[in-house]
py3Dmol code that shows the C-alpha trace and the ligand (Angstrom):
import py3Dmol

protein = """\
ATOM      1  CA  LYS A   1      95.050  92.054 103.077  1.00  0.00           C
ATOM      2  CA  PRO A   2      97.694  92.885 100.415  1.00  0.00           C
ATOM      3  CA  VAL A   3      99.199  90.000  98.580  1.00  0.00           C
ATOM      4  CA  SER A   4     102.969  90.187  98.420  1.00  0.00           C
ATOM      5  CA  SER A   5     104.358  91.698  95.270  1.00  0.00           C
ATOM      6  CA  ILE A   6     106.115  89.658  92.561  1.00  0.00           C
ATOM      7  CA  ARG A   7     109.782  90.352  92.947  1.00  0.00           C
ATOM      8  CA  LEU A   8     111.316  92.235  90.144  1.00  0.00           C
ATOM      9  CA  ALA A   9     114.992  93.119  89.929  1.00  0.00           C
ATOM     10  CA  THR A  10     114.860  96.872  89.923  1.00  0.00           C
ATOM     11  CA  PRO A  11     111.834  99.179  90.063  1.00  0.00           C
ATOM     12  CA  TYR A  12     111.042 100.822  86.750  1.00  0.00           C
ATOM     13  CA  GLU A  13     110.550 104.258  88.285  1.00  0.00           C
ATOM     14  CA  SER A  14     114.073 104.527  89.614  1.00  0.00           C
ATOM     15  CA  ARG A  15     115.647 104.375  86.164  1.00  0.00           C
ATOM     16  CA  GLY A  16     115.686 106.899  83.302  1.00  0.00           C
ATOM     17  CA  PRO A  17     114.053 105.857  80.033  1.00  0.00           C
ATOM     18  CA  GLU A  18     117.340 106.242  78.118  1.00  0.00           C
ATOM     19  CA  GLU A  19     118.816 103.482  80.232  1.00  0.00           C
ATOM     20  CA  PHE A  20     116.346 101.074  78.840  1.00  0.00           C
ATOM     21  CA  ASP A  21     117.576 101.640  75.270  1.00  0.00           C
ATOM     22  CA  GLN A  22     120.981 100.296  76.081  1.00  0.00           C
ATOM     23  CA  THR A  23     121.400  96.938  74.478  1.00  0.00           C
ATOM     24  CA  GLY A  24     121.877  94.246  77.073  1.00  0.00           C
ATOM     25  CA  ASP A  25     120.063  96.168  79.767  1.00  0.00           C
ATOM     26  CA  VAL A  26     118.036  93.964  82.096  1.00  0.00           C
ATOM     27  CA  TYR A  27     114.920  94.789  84.128  1.00  0.00           C
ATOM     28  CA  ALA A  28     113.718  91.506  85.555  1.00  0.00           C
ATOM     29  CA  PRO A  29     116.183  88.810  84.548  1.00  0.00           C
ATOM     30  CA  GLN A  30     114.142  85.786  85.411  1.00  0.00           C
ATOM     31  CA  LEU A  31     110.921  87.107  83.843  1.00  0.00           C
ATOM     32  CA  GLU A  32     112.788  88.238  80.748  1.00  0.00           C
ATOM     33  CA  SER A  33     114.335  84.839  80.190  1.00  0.00           C
ATOM     34  CA  ILE A  34     110.915  83.244  80.560  1.00  0.00           C
ATOM     35  CA  VAL A  35     109.501  85.629  77.922  1.00  0.00           C
ATOM     36  CA  ARG A  36     112.435  84.755  75.690  1.00  0.00           C
ATOM     37  CA  ALA A  37     111.730  81.029  76.190  1.00  0.00           C
ATOM     38  CA  GLN A  38     108.071  81.686  75.324  1.00  0.00           C
ATOM     39  CA  LEU A  39     109.063  83.314  72.069  1.00  0.00           C
ATOM     40  CA  LEU A  40     111.181  80.318  71.130  1.00  0.00           C
ATOM     41  CA  GLU A  41     108.368  78.006  72.160  1.00  0.00           C
ATOM     42  CA  ILE A  42     105.889  79.629  69.716  1.00  0.00           C
ATOM     43  CA  GLY A  43     108.426  79.325  66.927  1.00  0.00           C
ATOM     44  CA  GLU A  44     109.708  82.874  66.939  1.00  0.00           C
ATOM     45  CA  ASN A  45     113.295  84.018  66.810  1.00  0.00           C
ATOM     46  CA  PRO A  46     113.908  86.217  69.897  1.00  0.00           C
ATOM     47  CA  ASP A  47     117.065  87.537  68.381  1.00  0.00           C
ATOM     48  CA  ARG A  48     115.467  89.151  65.358  1.00  0.00           C
ATOM     49  CA  GLU A  49     115.474  92.946  65.428  1.00  0.00           C
ATOM     50  CA  GLY A  50     111.820  93.556  66.427  1.00  0.00           C
ATOM     51  CA  LEU A  51     111.915  91.102  69.295  1.00  0.00           C
ATOM     52  CA  VAL A  52     115.295  91.836  70.887  1.00  0.00           C
ATOM     53  CA  ARG A  53     113.897  94.180  73.448  1.00  0.00           C
ATOM     54  CA  THR A  54     110.519  92.394  73.759  1.00  0.00           C
ATOM     55  CA  PRO A  55     111.301  90.450  76.918  1.00  0.00           C
ATOM     56  CA  LEU A  56     112.313  93.670  78.609  1.00  0.00           C
ATOM     57  CA  ARG A  57     109.122  95.494  77.461  1.00  0.00           C
ATOM     58  CA  VAL A  58     106.920  92.575  78.520  1.00  0.00           C
ATOM     59  CA  ALA A  59     108.524  92.490  81.986  1.00  0.00           C
ATOM     60  CA  LYS A  60     107.923  96.234  82.380  1.00  0.00           C
ATOM     61  CA  ALA A  61     104.354  95.976  81.179  1.00  0.00           C
ATOM     62  CA  LEU A  62     103.526  93.006  83.397  1.00  0.00           C
ATOM     63  CA  ASP A  63     105.045  94.835  86.331  1.00  0.00           C
ATOM     64  CA  PHE A  64     102.759  97.796  85.790  1.00  0.00           C
ATOM     65  CA  LEU A  65      99.662  95.751  85.038  1.00  0.00           C
ATOM     66  CA  THR A  66     100.020  93.829  88.277  1.00  0.00           C
ATOM     67  CA  ASN A  67     101.171  96.571  90.505  1.00  0.00           C
ATOM     68  CA  GLY A  68      97.941  96.254  92.575  1.00  0.00           C
ATOM     69  CA  TYR A  69      99.761  93.428  94.398  1.00  0.00           C
ATOM     70  CA  ALA A  70     102.246  95.875  95.749  1.00  0.00           C
ATOM     71  CA  THR A  71      99.589  98.272  97.049  1.00  0.00           C
ATOM     72  CA  SER A  72      97.256  97.912 100.070  1.00  0.00           C
ATOM     73  CA  LEU A  73      93.897  99.491 100.769  1.00  0.00           C
ATOM     74  CA  ASP A  74      95.524 101.698 103.460  1.00  0.00           C
ATOM     75  CA  ASP A  75      98.107 103.037 100.906  1.00  0.00           C
ATOM     76  CA  VAL A  76      95.363 103.838  98.456  1.00  0.00           C
ATOM     77  CA  VAL A  77      92.915 105.480 100.869  1.00  0.00           C
ATOM     78  CA  ASN A  78      95.710 107.291 102.733  1.00  0.00           C
ATOM     79  CA  ASN A  79      93.392 108.738 105.378  1.00  0.00           C
ATOM     80  CA  ALA A  80      91.139 110.448 102.807  1.00  0.00           C
ATOM     81  CA  VAL A  81      88.035 109.495 104.760  1.00  0.00           C
ATOM     82  CA  PHE A  82      86.222 112.593 106.123  1.00  0.00           C
ATOM     83  CA  ASP A  83      83.587 113.278 108.626  1.00  0.00           C
ATOM     84  CA  ALA A  84      80.441 114.555 106.986  1.00  0.00           C
ATOM     85  CA  GLU A  85      77.719 114.762 109.599  1.00  0.00           C
ATOM     86  CA  GLY A  86      74.273 114.240 108.114  1.00  0.00           C
ATOM     87  CA  ALA A  87      75.624 112.802 104.936  1.00  0.00           C
ATOM     88  CA  GLU A  88      73.123 109.997 104.359  1.00  0.00           C
ATOM     89  CA  GLU A  89      72.335 110.290 100.587  1.00  0.00           C
ATOM     90  CA  MET A  90      73.682 108.011  98.034  1.00  0.00           C
ATOM     91  CA  VAL A  91      77.077 108.816  96.638  1.00  0.00           C
ATOM     92  CA  LEU A  92      77.634 107.372  93.143  1.00  0.00           C
ATOM     93  CA  VAL A  93      80.780 107.348  91.041  1.00  0.00           C
ATOM     94  CA  LYS A  94      79.891 105.952  87.676  1.00  0.00           C
ATOM     95  CA  ASP A  95      81.802 104.909  84.488  1.00  0.00           C
ATOM     96  CA  ILE A  96      85.110 104.328  86.141  1.00  0.00           C
ATOM     97  CA  GLU A  97      87.090 102.682  83.386  1.00  0.00           C
ATOM     98  CA  PHE A  98      89.338  99.827  84.351  1.00  0.00           C
ATOM     99  CA  TYR A  99      91.783  97.484  82.748  1.00  0.00           C
ATOM    100  CA  SER A 100      92.426  94.078  84.265  1.00  0.00           C
ATOM    101  CA  LEU A 101      93.891  90.700  83.339  1.00  0.00           C
ATOM    102  CA  CYS A 102      91.848  87.502  83.625  1.00  0.00           C
ATOM    103  CA  GLU A 103      93.477  84.918  85.820  1.00  0.00           C
ATOM    104  CA  HIS A 104      92.608  82.051  83.501  1.00  0.00           C
ATOM    105  CA  HIS A 105      94.293  83.282  80.315  1.00  0.00           C
ATOM    106  CA  LEU A 106      96.267  86.378  81.334  1.00  0.00           C
ATOM    107  CA  LEU A 107      94.334  88.257  78.706  1.00  0.00           C
ATOM    108  CA  PRO A 108      92.751  91.658  79.309  1.00  0.00           C
ATOM    109  CA  PHE A 109      89.215  92.259  80.415  1.00  0.00           C
ATOM    110  CA  ILE A 110      88.235  95.860  80.284  1.00  0.00           C
ATOM    111  CA  GLY A 111      85.170  97.951  80.972  1.00  0.00           C
ATOM    112  CA  LYS A 112      83.393 100.245  83.379  1.00  0.00           C
ATOM    113  CA  CYS A 113      82.734 100.051  87.057  1.00  0.00           C
ATOM    114  CA  HIS A 114      80.006 101.865  88.960  1.00  0.00           C
ATOM    115  CA  VAL A 115      80.337 102.297  92.654  1.00  0.00           C
ATOM    116  CA  ALA A 116      77.721 103.653  95.097  1.00  0.00           C
ATOM    117  CA  TYR A 117      77.410 103.876  98.789  1.00  0.00           C
ATOM    118  CA  ILE A 118      75.249 105.311 101.517  1.00  0.00           C
ATOM    119  CA  PRO A 119      77.407 107.017 104.059  1.00  0.00           C
ATOM    120  CA  THR A 120      76.796 107.042 107.774  1.00  0.00           C
ATOM    121  CA  GLY A 121      78.557 110.300 108.555  1.00  0.00           C
ATOM    122  CA  LYS A 122      81.885 109.394 106.847  1.00  0.00           C
ATOM    123  CA  VAL A 123      82.708 109.979 103.202  1.00  0.00           C
ATOM    124  CA  ILE A 124      85.733 109.012 101.103  1.00  0.00           C
ATOM    125  CA  GLY A 125      87.474 111.241  98.552  1.00  0.00           C
ATOM    126  CA  LEU A 126      85.900 110.426  95.196  1.00  0.00           C
ATOM    127  CA  SER A 127      89.251 109.907  93.444  1.00  0.00           C
ATOM    128  CA  LYS A 128      90.016 107.291  96.054  1.00  0.00           C
ATOM    129  CA  ILE A 129      87.147 105.168  94.817  1.00  0.00           C
ATOM    130  CA  ALA A 130      88.685 105.146  91.322  1.00  0.00           C
ATOM    131  CA  ARG A 131      92.056 104.247  92.874  1.00  0.00           C
ATOM    132  CA  ILE A 132      90.473 101.316  94.815  1.00  0.00           C
ATOM    133  CA  VAL A 133      89.124 100.042  91.476  1.00  0.00           C
ATOM    134  CA  ASP A 134      92.574 100.343  89.985  1.00  0.00           C
ATOM    135  CA  MET A 135      94.289  98.540  92.782  1.00  0.00           C
ATOM    136  CA  TYR A 136      92.116  95.473  92.479  1.00  0.00           C
ATOM    137  CA  ALA A 137      92.042  95.590  88.670  1.00  0.00           C
ATOM    138  CA  ARG A 138      95.784  95.557  88.506  1.00  0.00           C
ATOM    139  CA  ARG A 139      95.864  92.004  89.897  1.00  0.00           C
ATOM    140  CA  LEU A 140      94.952  88.762  88.140  1.00  0.00           C
ATOM    141  CA  GLN A 141      91.208  88.592  88.442  1.00  0.00           C
ATOM    142  CA  ILE A 142      87.928  87.145  87.569  1.00  0.00           C
ATOM    143  CA  GLN A 143      85.227  89.682  87.177  1.00  0.00           C
ATOM    144  CA  GLU A 144      83.081  88.357  90.056  1.00  0.00           C
ATOM    145  CA  ASN A 145      85.933  88.636  92.575  1.00  0.00           C
ATOM    146  CA  LEU A 146      86.887  92.097  91.328  1.00  0.00           C
ATOM    147  CA  THR A 147      83.305  93.278  91.905  1.00  0.00           C
ATOM    148  CA  LYS A 148      83.189  91.754  95.374  1.00  0.00           C
ATOM    149  CA  GLN A 149      86.610  93.057  96.450  1.00  0.00           C
ATOM    150  CA  ILE A 150      85.748  96.623  95.416  1.00  0.00           C
ATOM    151  CA  ALA A 151      82.435  96.492  97.366  1.00  0.00           C
ATOM    152  CA  ASP A 152      84.064  95.004 100.456  1.00  0.00           C
ATOM    153  CA  ALA A 153      86.798  97.635 100.345  1.00  0.00           C
ATOM    154  CA  VAL A 154      84.425 100.542 100.111  1.00  0.00           C
ATOM    155  CA  GLN A 155      82.361  99.045 102.913  1.00  0.00           C
ATOM    156  CA  GLU A 156      85.378  98.525 105.106  1.00  0.00           C
ATOM    157  CA  VAL A 157      86.792 102.040 104.578  1.00  0.00           C
ATOM    158  CA  THR A 158      83.537 104.058 104.932  1.00  0.00           C
ATOM    159  CA  GLY A 159      81.427 101.930 107.290  1.00  0.00           C
ATOM    160  CA  ALA A 160      78.629 102.665 104.835  1.00  0.00           C
ATOM    161  CA  ALA A 161      74.992 101.632 105.435  1.00  0.00           C
ATOM    162  CA  GLY A 162      75.187  99.955 102.064  1.00  0.00           C
ATOM    163  CA  VAL A 163      77.446  99.570  99.010  1.00  0.00           C
ATOM    164  CA  GLY A 164      76.566  98.737  95.392  1.00  0.00           C
ATOM    165  CA  VAL A 165      79.026  97.878  92.704  1.00  0.00           C
ATOM    166  CA  VAL A 166      78.215  97.001  89.088  1.00  0.00           C
ATOM    167  CA  ILE A 167      80.828  96.061  86.531  1.00  0.00           C
ATOM    168  CA  GLU A 168      80.277  95.870  82.779  1.00  0.00           C
ATOM    169  CA  ALA A 169      83.206  94.245  80.974  1.00  0.00           C
ATOM    170  CA  GLN A 170      84.468  92.736  77.733  1.00  0.00           C
ATOM    171  CA  HIS A 171      86.769  89.755  78.038  1.00  0.00           C
ATOM    172  CA  PHE A 172      89.499  89.352  75.458  1.00  0.00           C
ATOM    173  CA  CYS A 173      89.629  85.607  76.135  1.00  0.00           C
ATOM    174  CA  MET A 174      86.063  85.409  74.791  1.00  0.00           C
ATOM    175  CA  MET A 175      86.635  87.895  71.979  1.00  0.00           C
ATOM    176  CA  MET A 176      89.934  86.699  70.534  1.00  0.00           C
ATOM    177  CA  ARG A 177      89.691  83.009  71.240  1.00  0.00           C
ATOM    178  CA  GLY A 178      87.048  80.530  72.653  1.00  0.00           C
ATOM    179  CA  VAL A 179      83.611  81.488  71.504  1.00  0.00           C
ATOM    180  CA  GLN A 180      84.931  84.584  69.681  1.00  0.00           C
ATOM    181  CA  LYS A 181      82.118  86.891  70.624  1.00  0.00           C
ATOM    182  CA  GLN A 182      83.238  90.434  70.104  1.00  0.00           C
ATOM    183  CA  HIS A 183      80.068  92.277  71.168  1.00  0.00           C
ATOM    184  CA  SER A 184      78.993  90.567  74.329  1.00  0.00           C
ATOM    185  CA  TRP A 185      79.265  92.306  77.656  1.00  0.00           C
ATOM    186  CA  THR A 186      79.393  90.563  81.019  1.00  0.00           C
ATOM    187  CA  LEU A 187      77.621  92.239  83.894  1.00  0.00           C
ATOM    188  CA  SER A 188      78.346  91.535  87.503  1.00  0.00           C
ATOM    189  CA  SER A 189      77.045  93.164  90.625  1.00  0.00           C
ATOM    190  CA  MET A 190      77.591  93.153  94.348  1.00  0.00           C
ATOM    191  CA  MET A 191      75.083  94.654  96.757  1.00  0.00           C
ATOM    192  CA  LEU A 192      75.838  95.010 100.442  1.00  0.00           C
ATOM    193  CA  GLY A 193      73.725  96.260 103.366  1.00  0.00           C
ATOM    194  CA  SER A 194      70.839  98.563 102.338  1.00  0.00           C
ATOM    195  CA  PHE A 195      71.579  97.905  98.636  1.00  0.00           C
ATOM    196  CA  ARG A 196      70.784  94.304  99.262  1.00  0.00           C
ATOM    197  CA  GLU A 197      67.912  94.779 101.711  1.00  0.00           C
ATOM    198  CA  ASN A 198      66.176  97.823 100.366  1.00  0.00           C
ATOM    199  CA  HIS A 199      64.573  97.376  96.973  1.00  0.00           C
ATOM    200  CA  ARG A 200      64.180 101.127  96.413  1.00  0.00           C
ATOM    201  CA  THR A 201      67.812 101.900  97.139  1.00  0.00           C
ATOM    202  CA  ARG A 202      68.929  99.221  94.706  1.00  0.00           C
ATOM    203  CA  HIS A 203      66.426 100.374  92.120  1.00  0.00           C
ATOM    204  CA  GLU A 204      67.628 104.009  92.424  1.00  0.00           C
ATOM    205  CA  PHE A 205      71.244 102.890  91.911  1.00  0.00           C
ATOM    206  CA  LEU A 206      70.465 100.837  88.853  1.00  0.00           C
ATOM    207  CA  GLN A 207      68.357 103.598  87.387  1.00  0.00           C
ATOM    208  CA  LEU A 208      71.129 106.172  87.887  1.00  0.00           C
ATOM    209  CA  ILE A 209      73.806 104.038  86.231  1.00  0.00           C
ATOM    210  CA  ALA A 210      71.452 103.247  83.271  1.00  0.00           C
ATOM    211  CA  LYS A 211      71.129 106.961  82.466  1.00  0.00           C
ATOM    212  CA  ARG A 212      73.521 108.052  79.792  1.00  0.00           C
TER     213      ARG A 212
END
"""
ligand_1 = """\
1
ZN
Zn 90.020 84.370 80.560
"""
view = py3Dmol.view(width=600, height=400)
view.addModel(protein, "pdb")
view.setStyle({"model": 0}, {"cartoon": {"style": "trace"}})
view.addModel(ligand_1, "xyz")
view.setStyle({"model": 1}, {"stick": {}})
view.zoomTo()
view.show()
């Protein structure tokens, strides 16, 4: 079920880019004043030239990076599920790049997502799988939940016999702070139905995504 969107003053799309260059223009007044307060709090001067428009830019960026809250699975899939009688072989979309924000630090975690399913007569448009990944990635997340939500969504939409999702990600909260490990990758997986029960199906999936 979709989570309600954060309420921003005016949608970015409805305004021309030139409007945003007008001094004093406001996009999301509350959010912008919070960002301004943040700048003060870290010892910056929000009135210096380089930072004057920063609250506005941050509000716009955050709006975009969390627009998955304003989207539902129905919106994304938009009836692009098709009958495909006899389609019972694994469908795999691999290396779907994604950009998300960790809910603990609001720092990016980015990487690749691999999604496979075994249809039972119904298939989903391939680009829709990438859009499902985007929808959940553009919310505050932890990698494990992102993996599960994508798998559950594909299962729900296709009624598949099984779904497998693997995510490989790098977390900026580990790279830039904390343990400062720049080269570690975090892997997570979610196997549903035949991917969980059938060793050979799971093995085939993992073999296919390991191929470069
Ligand atoms: Zn984090």
